[in-house]
C-alpha positions as CSV (number, residue, x, y, z in Angstrom):
1,M,4.7,4.4,8.2
2,A,4.6,1.6,5.6
3,V,1.9,-0.7,4.5
4,V,2.7,-4.2,3.2
5,D,0.3,-6.8,1.8
6,V,1.7,-9.9,0.1
7,R,-1.1,-12.3,0.8
8,D,-2.2,-12.6,-2.9
9,S,1.3,-13.5,-4.3
10,K,1.1,-16.8,-6.0
11,N,4.7,-16.9,-7.3
12,W,6.6,-16.1,-4.0
13,Y,6.7,-17.8,-0.7
14,S,6.6,-15.9,2.6
15,T,6.8,-17.0,6.2
16,L,5.8,-14.9,9.3
17,Y,7.0,-15.9,12.8
18,I,5.6,-14.2,15.9
19,N,7.2,-15.3,19.2
20,G,9.0,-18.0,17.2
21,K,5.7,-19.6,15.9
22,K,4.7,-19.7,12.3
23,Q,1.6,-17.6,11.7
24,P,-1.0,-17.7,8.9
25,L,0.1,-14.8,6.6
26,H,-3.4,-13.8,5.6
27,K,-4.4,-13.0,9.2
28,H,-1.8,-10.3,9.4
29,M,-2.3,-8.6,6.0
30,P,-2.3,-5.8,5.2
31,M,0.5,-5.1,7.7
32,V,0.9,-1.5,8.9
33,L,4.4,-0.7,10.3
34,I,4.9,2.6,12.1
35,N,8.5,3.7,13.1
36,A,9.8,0.2,12.1
37,E,13.2,-1.0,13.1
38,V,14.2,-3.5,10.5
39,E,17.1,-5.8,10.9
40,P,17.8,-7.8,7.7
41,F,19.6,-11.2,8.2
42,G,20.2,-14.4,6.4
43,E,21.9,-15.2,3.1
44,P,21.5,-12.6,0.4
45,E,19.4,-13.6,-2.6
46,T,18.9,-11.9,-5.9
47,A,15.4,-11.6,-7.3
48,V,13.4,-9.5,-9.7
49,E,11.9,-6.5,-8.0
50,G,9.7,-3.7,-9.2
51,C,8.0,-0.7,-7.7
52,L,4.6,1.1,-8.1
53,S,6.6,4.3,-8.4
54,F,8.3,2.9,-11.6
55,P,5.6,1.2,-13.6
56,D,6.8,-1.6,-15.9
57,I,10.4,-1.3,-14.7
58,R,12.0,-4.3,-13.1
59,G,15.5,-5.2,-12.0
60,Q,17.5,-7.9,-10.2
61,I,18.0,-6.7,-6.6
62,E,20.1,-8.5,-4.0
63,R,18.6,-8.4,-0.4
64,P,19.0,-10.5,2.7
65,Y,16.4,-13.3,2.8
66,A,14.9,-12.5,6.1
67,V,14.1,-9.7,8.5
68,R,13.5,-9.1,12.2
69,V,11.1,-6.2,12.8
70,K,10.0,-4.1,15.8
71,A,7.3,-1.5,15.0
72,Q,4.1,-0.1,16.2
73,N,0.7,-1.1,14.7
74,L,-2.2,1.2,14.0
75,E,-3.4,0.8,17.7
76,G,0.0,2.0,18.9
77,Q,1.0,-1.5,20.2
78,T,4.6,-2.7,19.8
79,I,4.8,-5.7,17.5
80,T,7.9,-7.8,16.9
81,F,8.2,-10.6,14.3
82,E,10.5,-12.3,11.9
83,A,9.7,-12.8,8.2
84,D,11.3,-14.3,5.2
85,G,10.7,-14.6,1.5
86,L,8.6,-12.0,-0.3
87,L,7.3,-10.4,2.9
88,A,10.9,-9.8,4.0
89,R,11.8,-8.3,0.6
90,A,8.7,-6.1,0.6
91,I,9.5,-4.8,4.1
92,Q,13.1,-4.0,3.1
93,H,11.8,-2.3,0.0
94,E,9.4,-0.1,1.9
95,Q,11.9,0.7,4.6
96,D,14.2,1.8,1.8
97,H,11.6,4.2,0.6
98,L,11.4,5.7,4.1
99,D,15.2,6.1,4.1
100,G,15.1,7.8,0.7
101,V,16.4,4.8,-1.2
102,L,14.8,3.5,-4.4
103,F,15.1,0.0,-5.8
104,I,16.9,1.4,-8.8
105,D,19.5,2.8,-6.4
106,R,20.3,-0.9,-5.5
107,M,20.6,-2.0,-9.1
108,A,24.0,-2.8,-10.6
109,A,25.3,0.0,-12.8
110,D,24.9,-2.1,-16.0
111,Q,21.3,-2.7,-15.1
112,R,20.7,1.0,-14.6
113,R,22.3,1.7,-18.0
114,E,19.9,-0.8,-19.6
115,I,16.8,0.9,-18.2
116,A,18.1,4.5,-18.6
117,A,15.8,5.2,-21.7
118,D,12.8,3.8,-19.8
119,L,13.6,6.0,-16.8
120,L,14.0,9.0,-19.0
121,A,10.6,8.3,-20.7
122,L,8.9,7.9,-17.3
123,Y,10.5,11.2,-16.1
124,R,9.3,13.0,-19.1
125,S,5.7,11.7,-18.8
126,V,5.2,13.2,-15.3
């Protein structure tokens, strides 16, 4: 299960399509996705990404721009939709967590070397 809420983002654009029709994002947030099947598509784009699990650590992460999703909601109903922008990035990020992948795993090796001291300090603080 993953919960995503991007309605308060002022710096990123997101679009949500249900049955091919653009939907108001705020009406579907927070979004609960259970047993999601996520199919990324579209041109890859690189953007700064962070994670609550790694406070104050950011990196340039490449991900496809959009996703197709089939999942269950809290009521057990099957939902399907497409999303792009920040919502698509957030869904891919959360799906990665469920698959045991962290955003730092997607960083280029030189970026990981640059943040190695910060990661070590974070590790030692827990």
